[in-house]
C-alpha positions in Angstrom: 57.2 15.2 101.4 54.6 12.6 100.8 55.3 10.3 97.9 52.7 11.1 95.3 52.2 9.5 91.9 49.6 9.7 89.2 48.1 7.5 86.5 47.0 9.8 83.7 45.0 8.0 81.0 43.1 9.8 78.2 39.4 8.8 78.4 39.2 8.2 74.7 39.0 4.4 75.1 39.3 1.6 77.7 42.7 0.8 79.3 44.5 -2.4 78.2 47.2 -4.5 79.8 50.0 -2.0 78.9 48.1 0.9 80.5 47.2 -1.2 83.5 50.8 -2.2 84.0 51.7 1.5 84.4 48.8 2.0 86.9 49.9 -1.1 88.8 53.5 0.0 89.1 52.4 3.5 90.3 50.0 2.2 92.8 52.5 -0.3 94.3 55.2 2.3 94.4 52.9 4.7 96.3 51.6 2.1 98.8 55.1 0.8 99.4 56.0 4.2 100.7 52.6 4.9 102.3 52.1 7.6 99.7 49.2 8.7 97.4 48.0 7.4 94.1 46.1 9.9 91.9 43.9 9.2 88.9 44.1 12.1 86.5 42.0 12.1 83.3 44.0 13.8 80.6 40.9 14.9 78.8 41.9 18.1 77.1 40.8 16.5 73.8 37.2 17.4 74.4 36.0 15.9 71.1 37.3 12.4 71.7 37.1 12.2 75.5 33.8 10.8 76.9 32.3 10.2 80.3 31.6 6.6 79.3 35.3 5.9 78.9 36.2 7.8 82.1 33.7 5.7 84.0 35.0 2.5 82.4 38.6 3.4 83.4 37.5 4.0 87.0 35.6 0.7 87.0 38.7 -1.1 85.7 41.0 0.4 88.4 38.6 -0.5 91.2 38.3 -4.1 89.8 42.1 -4.3 89.8 42.2 -3.1 93.4 43.8 0.2 92.4 41.3 2.6 93.9 42.8 6.2 93.7 43.2 8.6 96.6 42.0 11.5 94.5 40.6 12.0 91.0 41.1 15.1 88.7 40.0 16.1 85.2 42.2 18.3 83.1 39.1 19.7 81.4 38.2 21.4 84.7 41.7 23.0 85.1 42.2 25.3 82.1 42.6 28.4 84.2 45.8 26.9 85.7 47.2 26.2 82.2 46.3 29.6 81.0 48.2 31.1 83.9 51.2 29.0 83.3 51.2 29.9 79.6 51.1 33.6 80.5 54.1 33.2 82.8 56.1 31.4 80.1 55.2 34.1 77.6 56.3 36.9 80.0 59.5 35.0 80.7 60.3 34.7 77.0 60.0 30.9 77.0 56.7 30.7 74.9 56.7 32.2 71.5 54.3 32.5 68.6 54.8 30.8 65.3 52.7 31.1 62.2 53.8 28.4 59.7 51.1 26.2 58.3 51.4 22.4 58.5 52.3 22.3 54.9 55.1 24.9 55.3 56.5 23.0 58.3 56.5 19.7 56.3 58.3 21.4 53.5 61.0 22.7 55.8 61.4 19.3 57.4 61.8 17.6 54.0 64.4 20.1 52.9 66.5 19.5 56.0 66.3 15.8 55.6 67.3 16.1 51.9 70.4 18.0 53.0 71.3 15.4 55.6 70.3 17.7 58.5 68.1 16.8 61.5 64.6 18.1 61.0 64.7 20.5 63.9 62.5 23.6 63.9 64.6 26.6 62.8 63.0 29.1 65.3 61.6 31.4 62.5 58.8 32.4 64.9 61.2 33.4 67.6 63.0 35.8 65.3 59.9 37.5 63.9 59.6 41.3 64.5 56.5 42.9 65.8 55.7 44.2 62.3 56.1 40.7 60.8 53.8 39.2 63.4 51.2 41.9 62.8 51.4 41.3 59.0 50.9 37.6 59.4 48.0 38.1 61.7 46.5 40.6 59.3 46.6 37.8 56.6 44.4 35.8 58.9 47.1 33.5 60.3 46.7 32.2 63.8 49.6 31.5 66.0 50.6 28.2 67.6 52.9 28.5 70.5 56.3 26.8 71.1 58.3 26.4 74.2 61.9 27.7 73.8 64.2 24.9 74.8 67.6 25.7 76.5 69.3 23.6 73.9 71.5 21.9 76.5 72.1 18.4 77.8 69.4 17.5 80.3 70.6 14.8 82.8 68.6 12.9 85.3 68.8 9.7 87.3 66.0 7.5 86.1 64.8 5.0 88.7 64.7 2.3 86.0 67.1 3.4 83.3 69.8 4.9 85.6 71.6 8.0 84.4 69.9 9.4 81.3 71.0 12.2 79.0 69.1 14.0 76.3 70.5 17.0 74.4 67.5 19.2 73.8 69.5 21.0 71.0 68.6 17.9 69.0 64.9 18.5 69.5 62.5 21.0 68.0 61.0 23.5 70.3 57.7 21.7 71.2 54.3 23.1 70.4 52.4 23.6 73.6 49.3 25.4 72.3 47.6 24.8 68.9 46.3 27.4 66.5 42.8 27.0 68.0 44.1 27.7 71.5 43.8 24.1 72.7 46.6 22.6 74.7 48.8 19.6 73.8 49.6 17.1 76.4 52.9 18.5 77.5 52.0 21.8 79.4 48.9 20.6 81.2 50.8 17.5 82.4 53.6 19.6 83.9 51.3 22.1 85.5 49.2 19.4 87.1 52.2 17.5 88.4 53.4 20.7 90.0 50.0 21.6 91.4 49.3 18.1 92.7 52.7 17.7 94.3 53.7 14.7 92.1 57.0 13.4 93.5 57.6 10.6 91.0 56.5 10.2 87.4 56.4 6.5 86.5 55.5 5.8 82.9 56.5 4.0 79.7 59.9 4.4 78.1 58.2 6.0 75.0 58.2 9.2 77.1 61.9 9.3 77.7 62.5 12.1 75.2 59.4 13.9 76.5 61.0 13.9 79.9 63.9 16.1 78.9 61.4 18.7 77.5 59.2 18.5 80.5 62.1 18.8 82.9 62.9 22.2 81.2 59.3 23.3 81.6 59.2 22.1 85.2 62.3 24.2 85.9 60.9 27.2 84.1 57.7 27.1 86.1 58.7 25.6 89.5 62.5 25.4 89.6 62.6 21.6 90.1 61.3 18.5 88.4 60.0 15.3 90.1 61.9 12.0 89.9 61.3 10.0 86.7 61.0 6.2 86.2 60.5 5.0 82.6 59.7 1.3 82.4 60.0 -0.8 79.3 57.0 -1.5 77.1 55.3 -4.8 76.7 55.7 -7.2 73.7 53.9 -10.4 73.0 55.2 -13.9 73.7 56.5 -13.8 70.1 58.6 -10.7 70.8 56.4 -8.5 68.6 54.5 -5.3 69.8 51.1 -5.5 71.2 49.6 -2.6 69.4 47.5 -4.6 66.9 46.2 -6.8 69.7 45.2 -4.3 72.3 41.5 -4.6 71.7 41.6 -8.2 73.0 43.8 -7.2 75.9 41.5 -4.6 77.4 41.1 -4.9 81.1 37.3 -4.9 80.6 37.6 -7.9 78.3 39.7 -9.7 80.9 37.2 -9.0 83.6 34.3 -10.1 81.5 36.2 -13.2 80.5 36.4 -14.3 84.1 40.0 -13.6 85.0 40.9 -12.8 88.6 42.0 -9.3 89.2 45.0 -10.4 91.3 46.1 -12.6 88.4 46.3 -9.6 86.1 47.9 -7.5 88.9 50.5 -10.2 89.7 51.4 -10.5 86.0 51.5 -6.8 85.4 53.7 -6.1 88.5 56.2 -8.9 88.0 56.5 -9.1 84.2 59.9 -7.8 83.0 61.4 -7.9 86.5 64.0 -10.1 88.2 61.2 -11.7 90.3 59.6 -15.0 89.3 56.1 -14.5 88.1 54.1 -16.1 90.8 50.4 -15.7 91.8 49.6 -13.4 94.6 46.2 -13.4 96.2 46.7 -10.2 98.1 48.4 -6.9 97.5 50.3 -7.2 100.8 52.4 -10.1 99.6 52.9 -8.4 96.3 54.2 -5.3 98.0 56.7 -7.4 99.9 58.5 -8.3 96.6 57.9 -5.1 94.6 60.7 -2.8 93.8 61.2 -0.6 90.8 64.9 -1.4 90.8 64.0 -5.0 89.8 62.5 -3.8 86.5 64.6 -4.7 83.5 65.2 -2.4 80.6 64.4 -5.2 78.2 60.8 -5.3 77.0 58.4 -7.3 79.2 56.9 -10.3 77.4 53.2 -10.5 77.9 52.0 -14.1 77.5 48.2 -14.7 77.7 49.0 -18.4 78.4 51.1 -17.4 81.4 48.3 -15.2 82.6 45.8 -18.0 82.3 48.1 -20.2 84.3 48.5 -17.6 87.0 44.7 -17.3 87.1 44.2 -21.0 87.5 46.7 -21.1 90.3 45.0 -18.3 92.1 41.6 -19.9 91.8 43.0 -23.1 93.3 43.9 -21.1 96.4 40.7 -19.1 96.9 38.8 -19.7 100.1 35.1 -20.3 100.0 34.3 -17.0 101.7 36.2 -15.2 98.9 33.9 -16.7 96.2 30.6 -17.2 98.0 28.9 -14.2 96.6 30.1 -15.0 93.0 28.9 -18.6 93.4 25.5 -17.4 94.6 25.2 -15.1 91.6 26.0 -18.0 89.4 23.4 -20.1 91.1 26.3 -22.5 91.9 26.7 -22.2 95.6 27.0 -25.8 96.8 28.6 -24.9 100.1 32.2 -24.9 101.2 32.6 -28.7 100.8 31.5 -28.3 97.1 33.9 -25.4 96.5 36.9 -27.2 98.1 36.1 -30.3 96.0 36.1 -28.5 92.7 38.4 -25.5 92.9 41.5 -27.5 92.0 40.0 -28.4 88.6 38.9 -24.8 87.6 40.7 -22.2 85.6 38.0 -19.6 86.3 35.5 -19.3 89.1 32.7 -19.2 86.5 33.4 -22.8 85.6 31.9 -23.8 89.0 28.5 -23.4 87.4 29.1 -26.4 85.2 30.3 -28.6 88.1 27.3 -27.5 90.2 25.0 -28.8 87.4 27.0 -32.1 87.3 27.0 -32.6 91.0 23.5 -31.4 92.0 21.6 -31.6 88.7 19.7 -34.5 87.1 22.0 -34.9 84.1 22.4 -38.6 83.1 25.7 -40.2 83.2 27.6 -41.7 80.2 27.7 -45.5 80.0 29.3 -47.4 77.1 27.5 -50.5 76.0 30.4 -52.7 77.0 30.3 -51.3 80.5 26.6 -51.7 81.3 27.0 -55.0 83.2 29.9 -53.5 85.1 27.9 -50.4 86.0 25.0 -52.6 87.1 27.3 -54.5 89.5 28.5 -51.1 90.8 24.9 -50.0 91.5 24.2 -53.2 93.5 27.4 -52.6 95.5 26.5 -49.1 96.6 26.9 -48.8 100.4 24.1 -47.4 102.6 24.1 -43.8 103.7 25.3 -41.7 105.5 28.3 -41.2 103.3 31.6 -39.4 104.0 35.0 -39.1 102.4 35.8 -42.8 103.0 32.7 -44.0 101.1 34.4 -43.9 97.7 37.1 -46.3 98.7 34.7 -48.6 100.5 32.5 -48.7 97.4 35.2 -49.1 94.8 36.8 -51.9 96.8 33.5 -53.7 96.7 33.1 -53.1 93.0 36.6 -54.3 92.3 36.0 -57.6 94.2 32.6 -58.1 92.4 33.8 -57.3 88.9 37.5 -58.2 88.9 38.2 -54.8 87.3 41.0 -52.5 88.5 42.8 -49.4 87.5 41.5 -47.3 84.6 39.1 -50.0 83.7 37.5 -49.7 87.1 37.6 -46.0 87.7 37.0 -44.4 84.3 33.6 -46.0 83.6 32.5 -45.0 87.1 33.6 -41.4 86.6 31.8 -41.2 83.2 28.7 -42.7 84.7 28.6 -40.3 87.6 29.8 -37.0 86.0 29.8 -37.6 82.2 33.3 -36.2 82.2 36.6 -38.1 81.7 38.4 -35.8 84.1 37.5 -33.7 87.1 37.5 -33.4 90.9 38.2 -36.3 93.2 35.1 -38.5 93.3 35.8 -39.2 97.0 34.8 -35.6 97.7 31.9 -35.5 95.2 30.2 -38.8 96.3 28.8 -37.4 99.6 27.7 -34.3 97.9 25.8 -36.1 95.2 24.1 -38.6 97.5 22.9 -42.1 97.0 19.6 -41.3 95.2 21.2 -39.2 92.5 24.0 -41.7 92.0 21.5 -44.6 91.7 19.6 -42.6 89.0 22.8 -42.2 87.0 24.0 -45.7 87.4 20.6 -47.3 86.4 20.3 -44.7 83.6 
């Protein structure tokens, strides 16, 4: 059976690094086994789900390099859910309940006050036909609960190992609301069955849900897929990310100039036994990826670490990989320019600034005490053509003429030529800038 996984976001917002990590793990797992990666929009919440968010999620996945093999929308599949609900009703596994939210809350508080777990007491299951008819005559509408087996559900989780949940400790879950709309649980199971999902890879906040869903899988199809529940992310300070997710949206990272492979590398390796190293291709990442390397401890997301990964990837990017972006920035100075500056960039977009410095008409910076020295340097400029040896030839001549050396020699020249105290090797920049431009800056 072909390995098939799914990423199932709700299009009620944009995905953030936590969502993206789940998508990354699913995509890598599928590709590692030459399987299929499905994008499924869990959009049964018709009021909050929007096409704009769905399109945004699709754009984010494509940018990350996680293009799906198929796309589905739960909002187009209600007939399947209705059929599954009818089967569960006929099998006695889905039963009507009529309590109001207030009544359920009162029952919950009473149990807690008595030191009992707040598990639903199955009042709805024990109603007679006459009692149901009376409640409906009063205008009450039923919500529908799945009857759990109240047994220990055991599975071998691909991350957590052997996992046991006693469903007797859980309330029978509501699958259908009073207005007839479906909660997440039933459509998810029905779709996983229909789409041939072999592995469900998601966050550990769904572990308890898995026990419930396994019983629903078995009630509808006889067998559940394999499960893998990865740990959730925390910040570098060990605290949850929930209050910071807006700034950690994938769209924000893309617009901020981060490289997709930096985000993917970080998302795939964080919380694993692998060192977090930059990968410039999915192929090399696949070589080291394995779900068994995931730790059960929370993964620590550190924006500083992501920034560092990003810079290291930029430093390795070939000219052909960035040519179009440089052109769009009006900063395409050719391969020699890119190779000269890339080691000093943290983002490709910063090339625009160096293009202006190298090829623009911006004046240099010359301190008053360095004016005589810069004049000597201007007189010592060698004739063109220039190559990568010109810088040494020139500075040797300036050193002999001025008697300066070290920082006192090189820093005033760097400031005069670029206006910056740090930057790419001037030996590489000099031939790009040319004698006329350098003379203009030295003479001010």
